Structure formats: structure tokens, C-alpha cells
N, C-alpha and C positions, 0 to 999 in steps of 0.2 A: 540095678538101679541104686542110687545113693540113698542110704537109709536116713530116716528123718533125724535120728540123733546126730548124724554126721553133719547135716545142714545146721542143726542147732549148735554143734561144736564150732563150726565155722562162724556162725553169728557171734558166739562168745569171743572168738579171736579177733574179729573185726570191730567188735564193740557196737554192733547195730543189729536190732532184731526186726525182721521184715514183717510187714503186714501181709505181703504176698510172697511166701517163700519160693514160689515157682520162679520168680525173677532171679533169685540167687542160684537156684538149680540151673537155670538157663545160662547164667554167667560162667559157670564152671564146666559147661558141657561143650565138648569139641565136636566139630562137624563129623569126624570119623565115627563118633559114638552114635549120632543121630542116623547116619547112613547105615550103620551096622544094625541098629535096632529098628530101622524102617519107621521112624517117627517123623513128625513135622520137620521139614528141612530148615525152617526158621527157628527151631527149638534149640539152636546152639548159640554161642556167645558173640558171633561176629557183628550183629546189629547193635548189641549192647556195647561192644568195644568201640564202635563208631561214635556212639553217643558219649561214652565215658572219656574218649580222647578229647572231645570238644570241651567237656566240663573240666577236665584236668588242665587243659591249656588256659582256660579262663581263670581258674583259681590260682594256678601257679604264676600266671602273668600279673594278677592283682597283688599277690604276695611279693613278687620281686619289685613291682612298681613302687610299693609303699616301703619296703624294707631297704631298698637301695635307691633312695630318692635322688642321688647325685649322679647315678650312672646313666650313660647315653643309651639310646634304643638298641644300638648294635651290640653292646655288651650284655644288655638284658636278654636279648634274643639268644645269644650264645649260652648264657647261664641257664635259660629255660630249656634249651635243647639238650644240655648235658644232664639236667635233672630228670627229664621225662623220656630219655632215649631207652631203647630196649634193654641194655645191660643194667641201667640204673633202676628201672622198674622191676626187673627180675630180682635185683639185689634187695629192693624194698620188700618184695613179696616173701622173702625168706623169713621175715619177722613173724609171719602168720603161717609159715609152711604151706603156702597156697597150693603148691604142686601136688601134695598128697590128697587134695580134695577134688582133683580133676576127674571128669568122666571122659575116658578115652576109648576109642576102638582098639581092638586087639593088635592091629598092625602098628598103630601109633604108640601103644603101650610098649610093644616089644622093641621099638627102635628108640626108646628113651624120651618119649614126648613129655613125660612128667617133669623132666629136668631141663627141657629145652627152653632157652631164654625167650625165644620168639613167641612160644605159646604162653608161658607164664606171664610175660609182660602184657600180652594181649588180654589175658584173663584178668589181670590186675585192673586194666582199663574197663573191662566188662563189669567188674564188681562195682566200680565207681558209677557206671551207667545205671546199674541195677539199683544202687542206693539212691541215686538222683530221682529215678522214676518212682521209687517207693516212698521216699522221705523228703524229697526236695533238695534244693541247692545247699541249704545249711547243713544237712546231714552228710551230704557228699563232701562238703568242705571239712567237716569234722574228721572224716576218714582220711582225706588227703593231708590235712594238717598233722594227723597222728602218725601216718605210715610213710608219707613221702616228703613232707616239708619239715619233719622233726630231725634233730641231731644232724643238722646240715654239715657241721664241721667234719664229722666222721664220714658222712656220705660223700662229701666233696673230695675227701681223701681217696675214695673209691672212684668217683666219676673222673677225676683228673689224675689217676694214679700214675700213668706213664709219664705225663708231663711233670708231675710233682717229683717223682723219683729222679728224673733227668736233672731237674733244677737242684735238688739236694746234692746229688753226686758232683755236679759241676761246681757248686759252691764249696764243696769239700775237697778241693785240690784236683778236680777233674778225674775222679776215680773211674777206671775202665769198667764197662759193663756191656753185656749183650744178652739178647734173648736166644734161646736155643730150643728148637723143636726136638722133643725127645720121644714122641710117639704119636701114632694116629690109630684110632679105632673106628670101626663101623664101615658101612658100604661107601662107595665113592660119592654118592649123591647126598650123604648125610654123615659126614665124618665128625669125629670128636678129636680135636687137636690137644696135645699135651705139651706144655711149654715150661721151661725153667728160665729164670733170670739169674745170670751169673755176674757177680761183682768181684772183679779181680780174681776170677777163677773159682769162687765159692758160691754155691747155690744159696740164694737168699729167699727165693719164693718159687712156688709152683702154681700153675693154673691150667684150667681146661676150658674148652669152649668149642662151639660149632664153627667158629672162624679163628684164624691165628691171632687176629687182633684182639678178640674177646679173651682168648687164653692168655695173651701177653698182659692184658689189663689186670686179670686176676692175679697173675704172677707178680706184677708190679705192686699191687695192693698188699699182697702177703709180705713182700720185701719191705714195704713202708711200715707195716705193723711191727716187723722185727727191728727195723732201724730206729723207729720212733717209740718203740715199746708201747704202741697204741692199743688199748684194750678194745675188743669188740663189744 
């Protein structure tokens, strides 16, 4: 079981202290753990994720509506999709090292579930759902503002890294670049892809991910940091 001080540490990181700490415990509990421990099948994060997804969509939509008052609906929809997609939420979760707090079954643990974007992004939404239930919409908004809607220039660089890199290289004389798959780890159903982005033959960035697209995005982001000298 997760020790109480660990829950308290997570509360410190997210900047919210729960009246009902079991909600936060549920938010970081994977179904593989509940199955293994033979506890309540609803004691994992999936229902909270469902709720948190809706809260996040509302808060991010409200933010974009008021921040970009001249943009049409279609543009706002695309912006929202890029901000709350799986890789983007997993990226935001790194600020609080959310992966280290997960309760996973032994099988999920052994196959790298703690680092898997699909799980970490779901847990990020579950935490939002837990905060909403415990403290209401304003407390959920504070969390979203702090960890998802903050430092958007930097995060946008990550969200749109492949497109941004392409635009920069095209505007700089059309420099040649390509992504190269340099390795694969893990079983066939759960591979980790390793990718490098080469600009005129020189490696500018490396990335890893459960899909080639995710690995390329990370590689492009690393290349942009190098090109722009953008500090993390």
C-alpha cells in the first residue's frame, strides 16, 4: 500500500490537501493493482479519469475562449486538442513526477507502466477528477491553471514540436532532416521505440515512446531546445 506520507508528499506537489485522501489514493491506483490485491474493482482511477476529462475540457475551453477571443471555433478546437492530448498531459505530469506515485500491479510495473504516457496522462485526469470531487470546480481550476495552462509558450513548443521544427528548417534555407528509428525495446505488443532526428546528418535530438510518432515528437522537441537554446 502507499504510505500516508507519500500521499502527503503528492498533496504538497500538487498544492492541494484533500479532505478525503482516499480520493487521491484512488486517482493514482491502476486496475492491475486492485486486481492483484483483490480489492474493490471500482477502487482504481478509471471513473475519476472519466470525470476529470470532462472538467479539463470545460476549464481549458473557457481559458481558450477568453484568451483567444478573435480565433474561430475550429482553431480553438485544434488548440484544445493539442493541449489535452495524451503526450501533452504526460509532459505536464513530469512537473510533479506523477509516475513515481502510481500504484501498479507487478506485471504493469515490470513492463514500464510507471513511464507509459497512456497511464500517466489518464492519472493526471483522475487527479483533476479527485480534486473536483473533494474541493469543487475552483480548486480543480487552480490545479489545471498551475500544471496544464501555465508556461504555454514552452509547452506549445512541445505540443507542436514536429511542425515547429519543420517550419524553422524550411525558413532556414530548407535544411535537410529526417527521423531515424535507432532501436526497439520490449515485447511486440508493448514496444518502446527509440528515434533520433538528424539535421544534415547530425543528431540534434533523441526521443523514446510507445509509438514512433511519440518518439519523433520528443526527438523534435529536444532538437528545438538545442536550436533555440530554450531552457526547460
